C-alpha positions, 0 to 999 in steps of 0.5 A: 656289253653293247651289241650294235645292230640296226635295232639298237643295243644297250650297255651297263652303267659305268663311271666317267671322268670330266672330259678335257677338250683338245683341238685337233686343227688349231680352231679351223672348223670352229671358225668356219662354222661360227654362227652357222646353224645345222639347218644351213646348207653351208653346215651340211656341206662343210660337215660332209666335207669334214667327214669325207675320208681322205688321204691321211684324213687331212684337208687336201693341199689344194683345198680352196680355203688356204687355212684348211690345207693340210689340217687334220679332219679329225675329232668331234663337232659339239653342238649346243641345244639350239643347233649351233657349234660349240667346238669343232674338230676336238678330241674329248679326252678322259672319257670312259666307255660304259661297255664294248661294241664288237666290230668297231674301232676307237672312234665308235668307242669314243662316241659311246664315252661321249654319249655316256658322259653328256646326258641328253646328247645324241652322238653321231658317228660315221665309219670309214665305210659310210655307216652312220650310227646315233648313240643316245643315253637312256637312263642307265643304258646306251641305245645305238641306232643305225641311221645310214649305210649298209647294215653292220 
């Protein structure tokens, strides 16, 4: 059982199926971040805008980029090991979570499943309240660290 806290937590071993990736926005974010490194200010600005809660969790209809208007702001942003996007705004289907995380929703459970399935990755998940957690697989356990925001 995973217990999230500022100091972290762990979970037992579980198996997971191979994930299926399904785009949430027709490839919009993947195109916007094509060739943009995570150190580039454009990446930070776009990521912040993508994760900002909005009505219906969609890009506003008056967004300056016409291609963004009305598209969902949902899903994961997958990066390669050198800091470039692989796919953005995707759902990772078929992942099983290795445990439970009390007091959080499905977004956090999905993040746990991703961290478990993709060895060597760090998964960042932001709550609607603004808390950011990093989830890391360490052998047969997951470690959760609160990176930003108020304590859960």
